[in-house]
C-alpha positions as CSV (number, residue, x, y, z in Angstrom):
1,M,91.5,161.8,88.8
2,L,94.7,163.6,89.6
3,R,92.9,166.3,91.6
4,A,91.0,163.7,93.6
5,A,94.1,161.7,94.4
6,L,96.0,164.7,95.6
7,R,93.1,165.9,97.7
8,R,92.9,162.5,99.4
9,T,96.6,162.7,100.4
10,T,96.7,166.4,101.7
11,L,94.4,168.3,103.9
12,T,95.8,171.8,104.7
13,Y,98.2,174.4,103.4
14,S,98.8,177.9,104.6
15,R,100.7,180.7,102.9
16,T,103.7,180.1,105.1
17,Q,104.0,176.4,105.8
18,T,106.3,174.9,108.5
19,T,107.8,171.6,107.5
20,M,108.9,168.6,109.6
21,T,112.4,170.1,109.7
22,G,111.2,173.4,111.1
23,K,111.7,175.3,107.8
24,K,109.0,177.5,106.5
25,I,108.1,176.9,102.9
26,Q,106.1,179.6,101.2
27,T,105.8,178.3,97.7
28,L,106.5,175.2,95.6
29,T,109.4,177.1,94.0
30,H,110.9,177.8,97.5
31,A,110.6,174.1,98.4
32,I,112.3,173.0,95.2
33,R,115.1,175.6,95.5
34,E,115.8,174.5,99.1
35,D,116.1,170.9,97.9
36,H,118.6,172.0,95.2
37,Q,120.7,173.8,97.8
38,E,120.7,170.7,100.1
39,M,122.0,168.6,97.3
40,Y,124.9,171.1,96.7
41,E,125.6,171.2,100.4
42,Y,125.8,167.4,100.7
43,Y,128.0,167.2,97.6
44,D,130.4,169.9,99.0
45,N,130.6,168.0,102.3
46,Y,131.4,164.8,100.4
47,K,134.3,166.5,98.6
48,K,135.5,168.4,101.7
49,T,135.9,165.1,103.6
50,A,138.1,163.5,101.0
51,G,140.5,161.1,102.8
52,D,137.9,160.1,105.4
53,L,136.2,157.2,103.8
54,D,133.6,156.8,106.6
55,A,132.5,160.5,106.4
56,Q,132.5,160.4,102.6
57,A,130.3,157.2,102.6
58,R,127.8,159.0,105.0
59,W,127.6,162.1,102.9
60,A,127.4,160.1,99.7
61,R,124.4,158.2,101.1
62,Q,122.7,161.4,102.2
63,L,123.3,162.9,98.8
64,T,122.2,160.0,96.6
65,W,119.0,159.4,98.6
66,E,118.2,163.1,98.5
67,I,118.7,163.3,94.7
68,A,116.5,160.2,94.2
69,R,113.8,161.4,96.5
70,H,113.8,164.8,94.9
71,A,113.4,163.3,91.4
72,V,110.5,161.2,92.5
73,A,108.9,164.2,94.2
74,E,109.0,166.1,91.0
75,E,107.6,163.1,89.0
76,I,104.8,162.6,91.5
77,V,103.9,166.2,92.3
78,V,105.4,168.7,89.9
79,Y,105.3,167.2,86.4
80,P,101.6,166.3,86.5
81,L,100.9,169.9,87.5
82,M,103.0,171.2,84.6
83,E,101.1,169.0,82.2
84,E,97.7,170.0,83.6
85,L,98.3,173.7,84.0
86,L,100.7,174.5,81.2
87,G,99.2,172.5,78.3
88,E,101.4,171.3,75.5
89,E,104.4,173.4,76.7
90,G,104.1,171.8,80.1
91,L,104.0,168.3,78.6
92,R,107.1,169.1,76.5
93,L,109.0,170.4,79.5
94,A,107.9,167.6,81.8
95,N,109.0,164.9,79.3
96,H,112.3,166.6,78.8
97,D,112.9,166.7,82.6
98,R,111.9,163.0,82.9
99,E,114.6,162.1,80.3
100,E,117.2,164.0,82.3
101,H,116.0,162.3,85.5
102,Q,116.5,159.0,83.8
103,H,120.2,159.8,83.1
104,V,120.6,160.8,86.8
105,K,118.9,157.6,88.0
106,E,121.3,155.5,85.8
107,S,124.3,157.3,87.4
108,L,122.8,156.7,90.9
109,A,122.4,153.0,90.1
110,K,126.1,152.9,89.0
111,L,127.2,154.6,92.2
112,E,125.5,151.9,94.2
113,T,128.0,149.4,92.8
114,L,131.0,151.6,93.7
115,T,132.7,152.7,96.9
116,P,132.5,156.3,97.9
117,G,135.8,158.1,98.1
118,T,137.4,156.1,95.3
119,T,138.5,157.4,91.9
120,E,135.9,155.2,90.3
121,Y,133.1,156.7,92.4
122,D,134.2,160.3,91.7
123,E,134.4,159.6,88.0
124,V,130.6,159.0,88.1
125,I,129.4,161.4,90.8
126,D,131.3,164.5,89.6
127,P,129.9,164.6,86.1
128,M,126.4,163.6,87.4
129,M,126.5,166.7,89.7
130,V,127.5,169.0,86.8
131,G,124.6,167.8,84.7
132,L,122.2,167.9,87.7
133,R,123.2,171.5,88.5
134,K,122.3,172.5,84.9
135,H,119.0,170.6,85.2
136,N,118.2,172.3,88.4
137,D,119.1,175.7,87.0
138,D,116.8,175.1,84.0
139,E,114.0,174.2,86.4
140,E,114.5,177.4,88.4
141,T,114.8,179.7,85.4
142,K,112.4,178.1,82.9
143,D,109.9,175.6,84.4
144,L,109.0,177.2,87.7
145,P,108.6,180.7,86.5
146,L,105.9,179.4,84.1
147,L,104.3,177.1,86.7
148,E,104.3,179.3,89.8
149,P,101.9,181.9,88.5
150,K,99.3,179.2,87.8
151,L,99.4,178.0,91.5
152,D,96.9,179.9,93.5
153,Y,97.7,179.3,97.2
154,R,94.5,181.2,98.3
155,E,92.1,178.7,96.8
156,S,91.3,175.1,97.5
157,G,92.5,172.3,95.3
158,I,95.8,170.7,94.1
159,S,97.5,174.1,93.7
160,K,97.0,174.9,97.3
161,N,98.7,171.6,98.4
162,A,101.6,171.5,95.9
163,A,104.4,172.6,98.3
164,T,103.1,170.5,101.1
165,D,102.9,167.4,98.9
166,F,106.4,168.0,97.7
167,M,107.8,168.2,101.2
168,R,106.0,165.1,102.3
169,T,108.0,163.0,99.9
170,K,110.9,163.3,102.4
171,K,109.3,160.4,104.2
172,F,110.7,158.2,101.5
173,V,114.2,158.8,102.8
174,P,115.5,156.4,105.5
175,T,118.4,158.6,106.5
176,R,116.4,161.3,108.2
177,A,116.2,160.6,111.9
178,H,112.9,162.3,112.8
179,P,110.5,161.0,115.4
180,E,107.5,161.6,113.2
181,L,108.9,159.6,110.2
182,P,108.0,155.9,109.9
183,N,110.6,153.6,111.4
184,R,110.6,151.5,108.2
185,P,110.3,153.6,105.0
186,P,108.6,151.7,102.1
187,F,112.0,151.5,100.3
188,E,115.0,150.5,102.5
189,T,117.6,150.4,99.7
190,L,118.3,153.0,97.1
191,M,118.2,150.5,94.3
192,G,114.8,149.3,95.4
193,F,113.6,152.9,95.3
194,L,115.2,153.7,91.9
195,V,113.6,150.7,90.1
196,A,110.2,151.0,91.8
197,P,107.4,151.7,89.2
198,L,105.9,155.2,89.5
199,D,102.5,153.7,90.3
200,K,104.0,151.9,93.3
201,L,105.7,155.1,94.5
202,K,102.4,157.0,94.2
203,D,100.6,154.3,96.2
204,A,103.3,154.5,99.0
205,F,103.1,158.3,99.0
206,A,99.3,158.2,99.4
207,K,99.7,156.2,102.5
208,F,101.9,158.7,104.3
209,P,100.1,160.6,107.1
210,T,99.1,164.2,106.2
211,E,100.4,167.1,108.3
212,E,97.0,167.4,110.0
213,M,97.2,163.8,111.0
214,E,100.7,164.3,112.5
215,K,99.4,167.2,114.6
216,D,96.7,165.1,116.2
């Protein structure tokens, strides 16, 4: 069922894939690491613009949406692959990662009630980023080294499309001004995105155009 669903939502993948941002993504690991680095860049910019409340609000919005989108991407694309390809160990790792994601989502929900640039906001976002960096490091050093060898990019099937699927979740984010993205993403507020059931997120993801459609 999972294989069929993912095949319906993706059509092509090459060894070196160019994303909508012009970046070339070679593997699922590469795509995830790039996401992690984007998070850190947005957080650094948020901290560097301290004193400029407008700039901090913009960077905070970019950061929180990126974190939420990344978490959903992993839950839709990566964790099912871990469970399918890594057996019981994959199930254990995926469930552990989901628990950590839940803590992050709770922090994101709290941040939505606070004002960026304030002491109260920083008291939530700073420890969240510390925990998130550890979570990301664990993914890069433990989860992905186990999963990546199982992904055969030369053959057809869900492995072939993993990185492409992962990058397509960026269409969830309303802050990316790209002409190929829908004018009205399915979730216009972060809270709406955070509380959406995973089945609803999967349905919305399945309706996004594939890269082949975008090229036509």
